[in-house]
C-alpha positions as CSV (number, residue, x, y, z in Angstrom):
1,X,-6.3,1.0,45.8
2,X,-8.5,2.1,42.6
3,X,-7.9,5.5,41.3
4,X,-11.5,5.4,39.1
5,X,-13.6,8.3,39.7
6,X,-17.7,8.3,38.6
7,X,-17.9,10.5,35.6
8,X,-20.3,12.8,37.2
9,X,-17.7,13.1,39.8
10,X,-15.2,14.2,37.2
11,X,-17.8,16.4,35.4
12,X,-18.2,18.3,39.0
13,X,-14.7,18.8,39.4
14,X,-13.6,20.1,36.2
15,X,-17.0,22.3,36.4
16,X,-15.1,23.5,40.1
17,X,-11.9,24.2,38.4
18,X,-13.1,26.2,35.7
19,X,-15.2,28.2,37.5
20,X,-12.3,28.9,40.5
21,X,-10.3,30.3,37.2
22,X,-13.1,32.4,36.1
23,X,-13.0,34.1,38.8
24,X,-9.2,34.3,39.7
25,X,-8.4,35.8,36.0
26,X,-9.4,39.1,35.2
27,X,-8.4,38.6,31.6
28,X,-11.3,38.7,28.9
29,X,-11.2,38.5,25.4
30,X,-13.7,40.8,23.1
31,X,-15.0,39.5,19.8
32,X,-17.5,42.4,18.4
33,X,-19.3,44.0,21.2
34,X,-19.0,40.5,23.8
35,X,-16.6,40.1,26.0
36,X,-15.9,36.5,27.4
37,X,-13.6,35.5,30.2
38,X,-10.2,33.7,29.3
39,X,-8.6,30.8,31.3
40,X,-5.6,30.7,30.9
41,X,-3.0,32.7,28.6
42,X,-0.1,31.3,26.5
43,X,2.5,32.7,24.6
44,X,1.1,31.5,21.7
45,X,-2.4,31.4,22.6
46,X,-5.5,31.3,25.2
47,X,-7.9,29.4,26.1
48,X,-12.1,29.9,27.7
49,X,-14.7,27.8,28.4
50,X,-15.9,25.4,25.5
51,X,-19.5,25.3,26.6
52,X,-20.6,29.1,27.3
53,X,-18.2,30.8,24.7
54,X,-19.3,30.5,20.8
55,X,-17.2,29.6,18.6
56,X,-14.7,32.7,18.0
57,X,-12.5,33.5,14.7
58,X,-10.8,36.2,13.5
59,X,-9.9,39.4,15.1
60,X,-10.4,39.7,18.7
61,X,-9.2,42.2,21.7
62,X,-7.5,40.8,24.9
63,X,-7.8,43.0,27.6
64,X,-6.7,42.9,31.5
65,X,-9.6,44.6,33.5
66,X,-9.9,47.8,31.7
67,X,-6.3,47.7,30.0
68,X,-6.0,46.7,26.4
69,X,-3.1,44.3,26.1
70,X,-3.4,42.8,22.5
71,X,-5.3,43.1,19.3
72,X,-4.9,39.0,17.6
73,X,-5.8,37.6,14.7
74,X,-7.1,33.7,16.0
75,X,-7.5,30.1,14.7
76,X,-9.0,27.6,17.1
77,X,-6.4,24.7,17.9
78,X,-8.4,22.4,19.7
79,X,-10.6,21.7,22.7
80,X,-9.6,19.4,26.1
81,X,-11.5,19.2,29.3
82,X,-13.4,21.7,29.1
83,X,-11.6,24.4,27.1
84,X,-11.4,25.7,23.9
85,X,-7.8,26.6,23.1
86,X,-7.0,29.1,20.5
87,X,-3.4,29.9,18.5
88,X,-2.5,33.5,18.1
89,X,-1.6,34.2,13.9
90,X,-0.7,37.4,14.8
91,X,-0.5,39.2,18.2
92,X,0.4,42.7,18.2
93,X,0.4,44.7,21.5
94,X,-1.6,47.5,22.0
95,X,0.1,51.1,22.8
96,X,-1.2,53.4,24.9
97,X,-0.2,56.2,22.8
98,X,-0.4,57.3,19.1
99,X,2.8,56.4,16.9
100,X,5.2,59.5,16.1
101,X,5.6,60.1,12.4
102,X,8.9,62.3,13.3
103,X,12.1,61.6,15.7
104,X,11.8,63.2,19.4
105,X,14.9,63.5,20.5
106,X,15.3,62.0,24.3
107,X,16.6,66.0,25.9
108,X,13.5,67.6,23.9
109,X,11.4,69.7,26.4
110,X,8.1,68.5,28.2
111,X,6.7,72.2,27.2
112,X,7.4,75.5,26.3
113,X,6.3,78.5,29.0
114,X,5.8,81.5,27.3
115,X,7.5,84.6,28.8
116,X,5.7,87.9,29.3
117,X,7.2,91.0,30.2
118,X,5.5,92.7,32.9
119,X,4.8,96.5,32.0
């Protein structure tokens, strides 16, 4: 028994696998004003489809749906089986709130209620 598959069948299987991963993933990478689907996210980088995404470089943002995950400085590391892999030089987790420039004690009140005396 042989395990050889014709090239057109291999290409079709690879395209179907990439299409299903794109459809299942909510992850997106934003470079400038353009967004592209992310096929996989790893601790040291991510991968996108080789044929449809132009070469990325520099500062990009990673999103999960509408939620901003990371602001990343990336470099291309290579292509493999229809995927372009990028590695993080720096990946800063996005914060939902602005950083405080003062110490906020854990038991601080969340607000003040003004007391008015009835006349």
